[in-house]
Structure formats: C-alpha cells, structure tokens
N, C-alpha and C positions, 0 to 999 in steps of 0.2 A: 311412706316410701317403700316399705317392705312389700306391700300389696302390689306396687308398681312392678317390682322385679319378679314377684311370683307370677303375675299375669304374663310377663314377658317370657318367663321360662315355660309356662304352659302353652304358649302360642307357637309351638313348633310347627314349622312349615318348610318343607325341603325345597320348594321350587319358586317361591315368590315371597314378597314382603307381606306383612299384615299390618293393618292399621287398627289400633286399639284405642277405645275411648273408655275411660274409667271415671266414674263419678260416685264416690262413696263418702258416707258420713259416719264417723265413729259414734256408736250409740251411747258411749259413756262420756265423751268429751264434746260432742257435736262438732268436732273438727272435720272440715270438708277437705277431701283430696280429689283433685282433678288432674287427669293425665290424658294427653293425646299423643300416642307414640307410634312410630313406624319401626318394625323390626327389619333387619337387613335380610337379603335373600339367603345368606348362609348362616343366619342366626340359628341356634339350636338349644336343646334343653340344658346343655352344659355351659355354653358361652352365649350370653345375650349381647347382641350388637344392635343398638337402638339409638334413634334420635327422637326426642319428644319434648313437648311443651308441658309444663308442670306448674301447679299452684296448690297451695294449701293455706288454710286460715292461720297457720303458725308462721308463715313467711310473708314479708311485706310486699313482695312483688313476684310476678311470674318469672319463670326462667326456662331457658332452652337447655336440655340435657343431651349430651352426646356420650355414649358409652360404646367403645369399639371392642369391648370384650377382653382387652389385654394391654391397656396403657399403664406402663410403669415408668414414672419420670420424677425427677426432683424439680422440674420447671414449675414456675408459678402460673405461667400463661402458655397457651398454645393457640395457633390459628388453624381453623379448619376451612376447607374450601368445599362449597356445594355447587352442583350444577344440575338444574332441573330440566328434564327433557334435553333439547339441544340449545337451550338458552345460554346466555353468557354466564360463566361461573361468578360466584361472589364469595368473599372471605368473611369469616366471623371470628372475632377474637373471643377466647374462652379462658376462664380461670380454671386451673386444675385443682380439684377438691376430691380427695380420696380416690385418685386415679380415674376420675371422670371429668369430663369437660362441662362447665356450667357457664352460661351467659345470662346474667341477670338483666331483667328489664323487659318492657313492652316491645321495644323496637326489634330485638332479635327474634322474639316469639312471633310477632306479627309478620315479619319478613318470611320466616319459615312457613307459617300457616298460609300466607298469601300465595307463596310459590307451590306449596303442597296441593292447594285447592285446584290450581290450574295445570297440574302436571299428571303424567302417567308413570313417571319414574324419575329417580335422581341418583346421583353418585356423590360420595363424600370422601374427603381425604384429610387426615390430620398431618400437619407439618411434622417432619422428622420421623414419620412412621411409614413403613413400606406398605404398599397395597392400597386399593380403593375399595370402599364398601359400596355395594349396589343395592338399591331399593327399587324393585320393579314389580309390575303386575299387581299393584295394590288396589287397582280398580277405582271405583267412585268413592271419593272421600268427602264429598261436599256435605253430606248429612252428618258425618262424625265431626267435621270441623265446625259446622253450624251448631251442633249440640254442645261442643266444647266452648265455643264463643258465648253461647247463651248461658251456660252454667257459670262460666268465669265472670260474666257481667254481674252476677249476683254476689260476688265476693268483692267488696269495695276496694280492698288493697290490690287485688289482682285484675281489676277491670281493664280490658284492653281498649 
C-alpha cells in the first residue's frame, strides 16, 4: 500500500488526471500488489486525490479505494457519487477506514473499471464534503485496464 501512495505522490500533473497501473511482487514474501488508480486533476505532491482498484495477495477480495486528500470523519460509512462523461450518475457506498473510503468486492471494482474504460472523464463527490473532484483528459485507458484485469485474474481471491 505504501508503494501505491508513493506512486501517486510522484505522479504530479497540473492539468489532467493520470492513470497508473502498478503490478509489483515483493521479492521476500512473493506478495503481489495490483493497483489501477486515477489521480484527480488537482492532485499534487502534497495531497493525493485518487480513485483506484486495488488487490493484494494478503486481502481476500479486490476493493475500490477513494482518497479525496482530506477526509476527516467519525462516520463508519459514506456514499460517493460518480458521473462518467455525461452519463447518469451512480452512488457507491464505502466504509471509512483510516479516513479513506473503501468498497470491498468485485461489484464496485467492476462497475468502476467498466465505466472508466468507456469514458474520457468523470467527476466524484463524497456526501457531506464540499466540492467535486474532477478526473479528466486521462486519455486511452483500455490497455491499462486490460493489464489490470489480466494480472488480477491470476490472483485467485481477487479474480474479477
């Protein structure tokens, strides 16, 4: 998970989102870490704002992670709304863990990936939080999503 955030911090881009695909294996434990993440348009080296699909051999199922760079709450759950291009928005319920939003399971991950593949941009909003995060100009994501799906299919507990 640390590598995930280091990669996000290093992916500084002032004008557009960036799609990151990480597939790493720990040389001492053989633990695999898979990440497909999108940084927001205003993400920077100090505050990472990201939505991503994540899986590791130490966790039983894939999950969708949403970090807006500053969620501080005592709530156990929050709902986030996503709108890809000009399509109908949809809501996703998340658990709040360490001030990040986590949605466990194949369904939230697949829904996010399916929408990401067919879109050029999206917006996201967390309930009770001011502002909307924009993810735009991330270009062709098909190959990164395909690589993520292929890699995740090799992890039996995370197979989508």
